[in-house]
N, C-alpha and C positions, 0 to 999 in steps of 0.2 A: 183387354180383359178387365172387367170391373174388379175392384179390390177383393170383395168377398168371394168372387169366383176363383181367385188365386188360391185362397186357403181351402176352398172346396176341392180344387183340383189336387192339392196336396193330400187331402183326406182320401180321395179316390185312388191316388197312386199308392198310398200306404196300405189301404185296405186290399188292393189287388195283390200286394206282396203276401198277404195272408189268405188269399184265395177268394176274396169277395169282390165282385165286379158287377156292373150294370149289365153287360152282355150275357153273363152267366145266369142272370135272373135271381141271384141270391142276395142282391143289394138293391134297396130302393132309394132313389133320390127324390126328396120332397114327397109328392103324392105316392102312397103305397097301394093305390087302388088295384093295380094289376098284379103286383108282386105279393103283397100281404093284405088281401081284402078284409080280413077280420080286424087288422090294425087300422085300416082305412075307416072301417065302420066305427071303431072305438074313438077315432079322432073327430067325430062329427061335431062335437061342441067344445073342442079343446083349444081354440084360438088363444095365443099368448096375450092378445089384447083383452082377454077375459070378458068378451062380449057374447059368448055363446055360439060364435061362428065356428066353421071347420078349422082345424089346425093340421099342420103337416110338418114333421121334423125334417131337417135338411137331409139326413140319412137314417136309414133303419135296416137292420138285418137280424136274423135269428141264428143262434149258435146252439148246436146239440153237443152236450158234453160227452166225454168218453163213456159215461153211463147214459145210455140212450134215453132214460127216463128224465134226465135233466135237460131242460130247454131254457134258453135265456134270450130275452129281447134286448138289443142294444139300440139306443136312440142317440143321435149325434146332432148337436146344434153348433153352428160356426159363426164367428165374427172376425172381421179383418184387422182388428186392433187388439193387441195383447191386454190392454187395460180394460177391455170389455169381456174378459173371459169369465169373471164371476163378481158378484156384488154381495158383500157380507155386511151385516149390521150386528156389531158386538159378537163377531165370530159365528153368527147364525145366518143361514142362507135366506135372503130376502125373496119373497114371492109376490110382491106387489106388481102391478101392471108395468111400471117403469122398468123394474128389474127383469121380469120375464121377457119383455120385448127387447131390452137393450143389452142383455148379458147372456152369453152362450150357455153357461152351466145352469143358470136360473131358468132359462127357457127349456132346456132339456129335462130338468127335474119337474117343471110344470107339466110337460107333456106326459112324463112317466106317471105322475099322480092322476092325471085325467084318464089315462088308459086304464089304470087300476080301478078307477071309479066306475068305468063303463063295462069292463069285462074281467072275467077271472081266467082268461085264456093265457095270460102272460104273468104268472105269479112272481117271476124273477126278472127285474128290469134294471139294466145299467144305463144311466143317463149321463152323457158325456158332453162337456163343453170344450170346444176347440177354438182358439183364437190366435191370430198372427198372420204370417205370410209364408211363402215357400222356404224361406231361410230360417225362420225362427217361429216356434209355436209354443203355446201352453195348452196342456191337455189335463182337464180336471174331471174325474169320474165320480159319480154318486151311485148308490144303490137305492132303488125304490121298491119296497116290499108290497105284498098284495093288499095291505090296508092303506097304502099311500104314505106310510112312514118312510123316511130316507136318512141315509148316513153318508158322510163324506169318506172317500177312499184315497189312498196315496196317489200323487200325481203320476202320470204316465209320460213316456217319450214316444210311444207308437201304440199300435192296437194289437200287439202280439199276444197280449193276455186274453184277447177275445177270439181265440182259436179253439177248436174242439180238443186239442191236446192240452191246453193250459187253463181253460176257463173253470173247470171244476175245482182245481186247486186254488185258483185265484178267488173263487167264491168261498171255499172252505176257510181260507186263511183270513181274508179281509172282511167277509160278512159274518161268518159263523165264529170267527176268532179261534179256529182250531189250530193245533200245532201242524206246521208243514210236514208233508210226508218225508221230506229229506231230513227232517230233524227228529223224527219219532225215535229212531235208534239212538241218536245222540241224547235225547231227553231221557230215555230209559237208562242209559249208561250214567247220565248225570245223577239220576235218582239213586242208583246203586253207589256211586262215588260219594254222594252226600251222606248216605246211611253209613257207609264204611268209615268216612271221616268222623262222624259222630261216635261210632263204636270205638274207633281208635282212641278218641279223646276220653270216652267214658271208662274204658277198661285198662288203658295203658299210660295215660299222661305223657305220651311220646312227644319229643320236641318236634316243632313244625318242620324243621329241615330233614327229619328222618321219615316223614310219612310217605312221601313219594318213593324213596328208596325201599321202604318196607314193601310196598305194592310191587315194585320192580323185582325184588328178590323172590317174592312168592310166585309171580307170573313166570319168571325164568325157571324156577323149580318145577312148576307145572309143565312148562315147555320142554323141559329136559326129558320127560317121560320116565324119569327115575323116581318121581314122587307121587305117592297116592295118599288120599285122605286118611286111609287106615294106618299109614305109617306114623301119624301124629297121635301118640298114645298118652300124652300129658306127663311124661317123665320130667322130673326136676333136676336130673343129673346134668352136669356140664357137658358130658359126652353125648347123651341121648335125648336131651330135651328137644321139643318141637322146633325151636329155632336152629339148633345144631343140625337136625335132620334136613331142614330146608336148605341151610347153607351148604351142607355137604353135597346135596343133590346138584346145586348150582356149580359148586367147585368141580365135581366130577364131570359134569357136562362140559364146562369150559375147558378143562384139561383134555378131554377127548377131542374137542374141536381143535385144540392146539396141535394135537398129534396128526389130525387129518388135514389141517390147513396151515402151512408154514407161516403165512402172513398173520394168522390169528395168534399173536404172540403175547408175552407177558406185559408189554407196554399197554395193551388193551385190557388184559384180564386183571392185573394187579389192582388198578384203581377201582374196578368194579367190586372185587371181593373185599377190599379194605373198607368200602362204604357199606357193605352188607354185614360186617362182623358183629355189629351191635345186636343182631337178632339172636346170636348165640348166647349173649350174656345178659340181656335185659330180662330180668325175672318176671316183670309184669306181663311180658309177651308170652312166656311159655308156661306160666303157672296156672293150673286149672282153677276155675272159679265156679261156685255154686250157681250163680246167675246164668252160666253158660252150660248147664247140665254137666258140670265137672269136666268140661273141655277147656283147653287153653284159648285165650284170645286168638292166637295164631291158627288154631284149628278152625275157629269160626271165620276168620278172614280168608283162609285158604278155601274153605267150603264155598264162600261167596265167589271168589275169584275163579274157582274151577267152573262154576256155572257161566261166568262171563267169558272165560277162555273158550268154552265149548260152544257157545251160542253166537259169539261175534266172530266173523270170518277174518282171520288174520291174512294179510297180504293184499286186501282190497283197500277200501277207503277207511277202514277202522284204524283208529289211533288210540288204543286203549290207554296206554300210559300217558299220552298227551292229555286225554280227557280227564284222567284222574288227577294229574298234576295241576291242571287248570282249576279243578274244583278245590283242591287243597289250598292253592294260592288265593282263590277268590274268597274263601270263607274265613280267612284269618290273615293277619299281617305277617305273612310267612316270608321265607327266604326270597321269593320272587320280588316282592315289594322292596325289601331291604336292599337288594342288589340292583335295583333299577330294571328288573326283568319284566317285560310286558308280553304275555303270551299271545301269539298271533293266531287269530281264528282260521279254521280250515278253509273257509271260502276265500280268504285272502292269500293263504299260502298256495293254493291251487291256481288262483288267478295270476299270481306273480310268476309261477312256473310257466304259464302260457305267455305272459308278457315278455319274458326273456327268450322266447322261442326255443324252449328246451326240447331236445330230442334224444334218442338213445345213443347218438354218436358223440354227445357232449360229455364233458367232465365237470361235475358240479361241486362247488365248495360252499359250505356255510361256515363262516368264520366265527360266529357266535351262536353255536348250535342250540343252546337251551335244551328243551325236552326232545328235540329232533323233528319238529313239525315241518320245517322246510325240506329236510332230507326225505321225510316221508312223502310229502307232496311231489318233490322232484323225482323220487323213485317211481311213484305212481305214473307220473307224466311220461317218463322215459320208457317205462315198460309198455305203456299204451301205444307208443310209436313203433314198437318192434313188429315187423311183418310176421303174420301167422303162417309161416312156411316151415319147411323141414329143419331150418336152422334156428327156430324160435328158442328152444331151450338153451342152446349155446349162447345166443345173444342175450337171453335173460340172465344167465349166470355171469356173463361178461359185465353187464350193467351193474348188478347188485354187488359184484365183487371188486370192480375196478373203476367205477365211474362216480362214486359218491364219497365225499371227503368232508370232515367236520372238525372243528376245534372248540373245546369248552374248558373254561378255567375253573369253574366251581365243581368240587369233587362230587357232591351229592347230585347235582344236576347232570354231570357227566355220566354218572352211573345210570341215571334214568334214560338219557339219550342213547347210550350204548346198548342198554337192554332193549330199548324200543326198536332199534335197528335189528338186533338179533331176533327178536320176536317176529319181525317181518321177513325173516328168511335171509337177512343180510349179515353174515358173520364178519364180513370184511369191508365194512363201509369206510374203513380207514379213518375212524375217528381218533383224534389225538387229544390227550389230556394235557392242558397247559395254557400258557399265555399266548394269545394270538399274535402279539407283537414280536414274539420269538419264532413264529412260524415262517419258514422260508422254503423256496423251491430247491429241489435236489440239484446236485452238481450236473452241469451239462457237458462235462468232459467226455469226449468221444471214446477215450480209453476207459473201458469198463472198470478195470482194477483201480486205476487212479481215481475214478469217480467214487468208488466205494470208500477208498481211504479218505477222500475229501469230505464225504458225508459223515464218516465216523468222527473226524476232527471237529466238524461243525456241531455234532451232537455232544461231544465232550465239552464244548463251550456253552452248552445249555440251549442250543438252537433246536427247534422242532422241525426236522427235515421232512417235507412232504414227500409221499410216495407217488404223487400224481404225475403221470407222464405229461399232462398239460392241464391247465385250468382255463376253460373258456366260457364258463358260466358261474355266476355267484348270486346267491340269495342270502339276504341277511336282514336282521332286525337288531342292531347293536343295543347293548344296555343303555338306558337313558340316564342322564344327569350324573355322570361320574366325575364331572368337574374337569379342571385343567389337566389332571393326570391322564385321563383317557376320554376326551370329548368324542361325541359320536362321529364327527367328520374324520378323525384320525383312524378309526376302524375302516371307514370307507376308503380312505387314501391308501392304507396298507393293502387292502384287498385288491384295489385297482392296480397297484404296483405288482402284485403277484400274478395277475391275470394276463393271459396271452393276448397279443394284438388281435383285434377283431372280436374279442370276447365281449359278453354283455353281462352287466351287473344290475340287479334289482335290489333296492334298499328301502326300508321304511325308516323314516326319521321324523322327529318332532318338527312342526312348522317353525318353531323358534330357531332351529339350527340354520335354516335358510334365511331367516329374517335378521337374527342378531348373533348367530353363532352358538347359542345355547349357554348353559351354565358355565361360568368361568372362562368364557371365550370372548375376546374383544372383537369389535366389528372389523378392525384391520386384519386380524387373523383369519376371519371367515372370508374377507375379500381376497386375501392372498390365496386361500384355498380355491376359491372360485376361479381366479385367474389361472392357477396351476391346472385346474380341471379342464378349462376350455382350451388349453394349449395342446393337449394330447388326447383328449376324449371328446365324444359327442354326447351331450345331454339330450337324449331322444325325447323324453317326456317327463313332466312333473305332474303328478296326479294328486289333487287335494282329496283326501279321504272323508268318508262319513265320520263326523265328530263323535259318533257313538260306537265306533268300531271296537275300541278297547274298553268299553263299559265293564266295570264301574269306575275305571280310572279316568282322569280328566285330560289325558294326553291327546292333543290335536296333531294329526300326522299327515305326511305326504308319502307317496311312493315315487321314487326317482329311478328312471331307467337310463343307464349310461353304457355307451359302447367305447371300447378302447380303439384309438385311431392315431397311433404314434406318428409324430412328425407333421400331422395335418390338423388334428383337433377339430374343434367346432366349425372353424372357418366362417362362412356366411350362412351356414345352415340355421334354420329357425327351429325352435323347440316347441313341441305341442304341450301347452299348459291346459290341464283338464280339470273341470269341476265335477268330481264324482262324489260329491257329498250326499247325493241321493242315489244310493247304490242298490236300493230295494231291500235294505235291512233296517229294522227298527227295534227298539227296546220295548219288551212287554214285561210288566211287573211280575216278579217271581220266576220268569223264564229267561230273562236276559235278552241278548241280541238274536233275533230270528228273522228269516226272510218273510216279506209281506206279500209274496205272489208276483212281484214285478221284477225280481232279482235276475231272472234269466235273460229277459230282453235288455235290461240295462247293462248287464255284463257283456252281452253280445254286441251292443252298440259300442262299448268301450273298446273291445277287441277289434271290431271292424274299423274304428277310427284310427287306432294305433298300429294295427298290423296290416290292414288292407287299404289304408289311406283313404277311407271314406270321409266325406265332408260332414260337418256338423255345425249347428248354430253356435253363435258366439257365446251364448250363456253356458255352453258345454265345453267348447274347445277354442282356444286362440293359438295362433302360431306367432311366436315372439322371438326376436333376436336377443339372446341373453348376453349380458356383460357382467363384469365383476361388480358393477355398481347398481344395476337395476334389480327389481324384485323378481323372484323366480316362482311366483304364484299366480294362478289364474285371476283371483279376485283383485290383484293389484293392477291389472291391465284391463279388466272388463268394466264397461260403463253400461248400466242398465238403461235402455232407451225408454222404458216405461216411466211415466210421470209419477213420482212418489206422492203418496197422500200423507196427511198428518198422522194417520194411524201407522203407516209404514215407518215414519220417522220415530215415533214413540216406541214401536216394537224394536227397531234397530238399536235405540239407546238402551232399552231394557235388556236386550240380548247381550250387548257389550258389557253392561254392568254385571250381569249374571256371569258371563264368561270370565271377566277380570277377577271377580270375587272367588270364583271356583279355582282359577289358576293360583291365586295368592293363597287360598286355603290349603292347596296341595303343594305349596312351596315353590311354585313356578312363576311368581310375580316378576321375576327378573326380565321376562320378555317384554315388559312394558317400560323398561329403563335402558338407557344408553350404557353399554359396557366399555366404551372407549376409556 
């Protein structure tokens, strides 16, 4: 088979997965005369040699969107060498004869422009260049509009975006630059959070650390059903001010829950209420103001949050408190930044819940709970796995009551996380307030009475005794850069020690931890940890993440998936090192990190490779035997077979300098130095 026929066969096979094939008659190879006669006619003078002769794209097909009025033409050109996928001149696509003949993307765009010049029948054209072989490919799409203008689009890994189900959204996001449908609710919530944040700052001068607990207290008051907006009358007395009324509604609700549910005890309630007490005594919060029509700021905030509570469906994907907390940390140097807390985006928490193969039968621990994002994602995932039969409600109650565990050391953040889980219908998520390094498993003594006594003695010694019958799944994103006292790897080590044999842990950590150990950690120390890890655990995968995931912070991160395997460890198993830097999300000014329309197919590929053992090209996945001495990152083992150009070299140098300056600017320059 000729070299270019190999990549063409790959294209045929991939398109067939999405329902396009030559036998079906919905895909044309080269001449489109029989399949798409109007396209064949438009190609009469479209030769890539630009001599006025007939042209024919390697592949062409039409896609009807979910809205039947939307029709898209897809033109694909192929080359057998990755270096011939595209030719740019100062970042601009070249359309001279040498480029249109010799490069796949340039040729595809040329055809798109010629079609638009000849006919108005295809106003929306995707021109796609594909180069490589059956094992490794580059796919670069462009959009060509009805005037012949064109724009570049994010690189693809397959053609899944060009299906009836996905193409409208792909077009909306990448061509029209609209907000993805999946983000519309989140964007609206973010707008409300930003406005509320500004109003809190304007009317109260409240400390940053109290903003999220303020929202949590109001939402819990609303959730209690004991609070109405008309209850807030603007009194300035200590007993009846608006803050006291909200606090009392929360207090009454939590006390009632305690009577109904024995596990819902003072160890959970007291830290929450103590963090909410400020709303009773902060005069700026409860004093009426003329600018607010003689209502108190608390009245205004509660009015806004009533609308949010009533319109956002609690118990599905909504994470109201997580979204508000994220906004508060994002817009000022708040407690999150000071404490090394980096909030994990929802698409990452849900992805990790899948990567650890979480089901309704598992028991999940988040040792560094933060605002509760991992517990929310874990609960959603576990509930989705419950069979919809006559036992559904019983299984649901079992999951939310006894399968979710968390630990949080910062009181204000704990109050937010605990409130978050209560709002989601989980009063007994077994969250513990305290130091995770004091968190231990309960006594395994078969004598129930002796076990109780042993647990009481442990608690007297300051230990946080877990109520979990087992811990077989862990999700965590430990606080960053806490130095020698609590480096990231020690959180991971303690969590692994708590986990049952066979359990799976998923953790996000800075790349620097795997390279140098992180802040205040010597290379010897991190090598010792790696050696310890490989002895009784399997490092299943290390996934290099999109560097913009935690925008606007400069943290470069990986996801590590580890399975406990006592007495056997890693053995001769190889670890999947993944390059997931292109995950289908990108930063848009004033909107932050949003999906670009390719995120679903890229997530699917990752899950297929890791969970279904699908194969992938080396630029995406390598299988490597890990040791304490070698690098645990994809880019340390991957050699790009393409010949680098002078432009590639200059770009790499510029990217490195920019990255180094960014890391040093944010106090992370230590990763460039030896800590021995």
